[in-house]
Structure formats: structure tokens, C-alpha cells
Phi, psi and omega in degrees: 000129181287161179297321181295314179298321180298318180295317179295320178296318180301319179293319183294327186291339179277354178295138181296155173294148177295139181287140174297165181304132179286149173257132188302309182258093185245119175280153181289139178235156186261117174252119179253131181243126179252118179105126185251032178266209185301320179284310186290314179296321177298317180296314182296315180296314181297319180300317181289325180290317191259337184227072186296346178281353176275133171271113190251126174239131178248126177253120182209123186291331186265145179284337179224142180257123177263121186282145169292310172305134180080359171296326178294332178288335173296320179296329180277353184081015181268343176220160171252156179306321181300331182281347178243021178250137187225135178263181189247013180296326178297322178290321176300319180296334177279351180104010176279131172278118183254123180245117179269095181198165175271132169279123186250345181194148180240129172252096185294326181292318181274354184053059180215159180230131176270140177251155181300325181286358177106348182282150172241127180250131176264156181214158168265325172220144181242129169257114182254116179228069190275352182078206186250166167239142172279135183274082181301132179090346178295330173255114187307129178091353183253109177226189184296326177292320179297328181295342177282345174251329180235079189296146174272321182050038185246336170248104195295326180053237179266009180092000185296320181292318178296319178296321178297314180296319177300316181295320178297321177296319180294323184277342182295134177292152176299134184103354178285163178253130173262120180255138175239137171251118187248131188277170171285163174290155355271153175205165181299131172059081183307322179277355189302313180299330186276327167296321179298314175306314183296316183288325174295318177299322178300317178294314182296321180302323182279324192242336182218066192293347178270358182279164181229163174237129175246112182253110180261121192240136176278007180237165177259351180206161182209166184299134178059033188301311181300319180293316178298312185291327172301314182294320180298318180295324182282315189266329188227054185300130177078359185268330190245127171245116176257126183244110181284172181301322183286358173241029179069044178267353183283115177278129181243347181207146175230152172240101186292323182298317183266357185052058179243134172252121183252129185272174188304324183255023167093002178287135183252127180245110176271128185232162179279323177226134180237126173250108183254117176257103188278170172302156187226167175211177170299154181300158187305320185297324179292322179290314181298330179280358179078021183273332183276152173264195186288354174281344186092000180241166190259118173290138182225160171291127186289349179265316187253344186064022170289142175301138176293336184268339187212094176304147181094351176246114181261120185253116183237170180083203190289344188285341186268178175260106190264012183067228182282353181286142177284159172277085186234162177297323181294317177296320178301317179296314183293314183286332176299320180293321177294320179297317179295315179298323178292319178298316179297317179298317180298319180296336178259007179072027182250167175284151177292155179291161176300141186256136174209127187240140187239146176216136165226124175248111173267149174224132170274134178237352179184185179295121181053042184218109179232156175222164182205164173224139183236143174209150175234136188228157176204162172296149176290176185300328180277349183071023184258344183203162176264137179229157176278136177292125183303137176058030185266345187216212181153185180240166176303145179290149176273162179124178180278090188228069186299324180289322175301313181298318180297315181295321180296325176295320177296316180296324178298315179297319180294321177300314182298315179297320183291314186287324178289327174293320178299326182279316195246343186282000000 
């Protein structure tokens, strides 16, 4: 796929889904959205734009949302936390009622949600986009206290974890080793750890050129692997060592006090800075509501994104089981719109619209150097699972293509501006 075609596809994919046929006499219905990230903010914004008869309430505890995309550029010194933080005034201006509180429980039978502050909100349809939870303790020695010495920077929150990791990189003496522990699938943003390796290497190359990166991986392969490794050899020769699972790369234990990463067969790696990305699951509220299965993730209808366990609750974003689709911000945005359109159709007694889901994952790997992967997905003919549309996507071509790389970096920046505007403006 050429860079120009990729850019045009990226722009087209952010276009809203067509609204189902309006009903002349439509009573107002209550759409409740839990979570104000890529899935939830996209759902609330889209609902107000396309279905003005919906009364939309968004519950999100934080006043500003710090995006995971572009967090790695903060580590490289290419962005500041303030530049990847977004407020909800744009959604309020669209008519969304925004409630800053924690949702603590869902009563699917009563169609209500309890908030930490004591309020109970009723709904006709619920869009649940709670994100992920880190599985504290799944990696021996790694808990919330350990994260203060070995940051994950994977659930952005208020940006404190990303800021901590950035500060540790700045304080590390030249010649130190940065260690990463990368989990097995599934996890949020499959190319994310490898973009992170690249962005940390970019910072080290400029400021601490004698330093190294040791990436210990619980997998034997990863998204856009050839493209990343080509870039590492070209831009950061000798700086990055990636150790796959079949070479004892699976980290099974950490010692936060000593900053040691211990691999499956007992090798101990002492590092100056440790970034530990632990195993993950759907956020706690989805599990407590009985929506997740024994994998820790939520099975959903591939057309409507309704929970298999609780009709009327549409689960979007990273918390669900998306089949071959990645847990990405773009997929969260795309599927949120389908979930809202399906909820609206159900409220009017109509069939859900035809489903088609789009994804583009851009990754920065160096100065003016970007790569990407594109995919298009749909429910299978039986409507029982999601499948990738044959020959619908691909990855950036390999080879010495400096103008292609420069353009992909430009397209990545344009994608970020476009999707965050679609969510929050």
C-alpha cells in the first residue's frame, strides 16, 4: 500500500458511520457511557452528532484524559504531557452531560449504574468502555508499590507514570541499561512496546549514547517486527537487544528494590531503569459485573458489541475480545460508533447497521521516521465472529525509503490530531 493511499484511507476511516433511518415520532432515550477514553469519548461525541434524540451521559473520574498514543513521544522528549491531555468541554458543548466520578457497579437487570459518590444513574442502553486493569501480582514481585520504582507507564491516568519513567531516563547516567519486560498477548496496543523501545533509543542516542536497551519479551514475534528491526539497525546500531521467549526472554519475577528482571530460567538482569509492562485484563468493573469470561476479557456480539452475558450493555475499547482486531485506539473509535448506532437502532426496534471496522496503527521509530499497519474487519457471514477482510490492509514497505518514512511520521501526527478532535471537539 502506498503512503498516499494509506493517508487517504486513514482520513476516510474517521468519517462517522451513516445514521440509521430516523423515526418521525421519537421519544428521548437515555444512553449512558462509562469511560472517557478512545471508546467512551468517541461514543458520546458520535451519539450527540448523529442521534440528537439520545440523552447522553458520560461518566469519567478524571477531568482530563491522557492518551496512551503519543505517550512514547513524551519519553523521547518530543511531546509534553500537556500536549497529549484532553478535557471534556467540547463534549459538554455538544450536549453531553459529563459526570466526573467512578462507576463502581452495574445492575444489568435494573439497567442502572452506581457511582462512588453515591449517585445511581439509570439507562436504556449502556456503552461500557472501561479500559484495562493491570494484573498486579501476575508477575511475581510486581505490584502497585513496585510500579513506583519500575514504572509501567501503560495506564496513563494523570500522566504520573509516564512522567516518572521519563525522569528516570533523564537521571540515568550515560552507559546505563534500560530494561523492558514485555507481556504475552493479548494486551493494549500490540506495537506499543516496540515504539517505546524506539523512542527511548531516540532519546538515548541524543543524550546518553553509551547506554543500551534490553527488551525481554514473552513472545517470539511482534507487530511490524521487520520494520522495527530494520529501523533499529539503521538508526540505533548496537544499542537495542531484543530477547524473545524462545531465548529466555519471558520475565517471570522482578525485584523492584534492586531493579532486577528475572527470566523464566532464572537469569537475572540488573538494570538502571526498568519499564515493566505487566499482564492485563478488562477493567475491574467489567469483571465485577460478570461480563468477562475466564480469559479476563469480555465476549461481545461482533455486530453490536453487546456483551454476551448482559444484553443492553455494549462493551467497546480494550476491555472486549475483538478477535483478530488489535486493542488499539482506532479500533475503539470505530467500534464505539457501531455500538452507538446499534444501540440507537435497537431503541427504535430496527436492525443494527452493517458492520465494518477500520484500524490504522502508526508508530514513530525515529526523527521523521514512521511506519504503519492497516486492517479492515467485519463480522463473518454467520455474524458469530469478526474476521479480517481479505487483502484489505498491509504494512509499510520495507527498504531504504526515507521519503516514505518521513510522510508516515507526518500522517501519524495528522491521525492523532484528527482522532482526538473527533473524540473531544
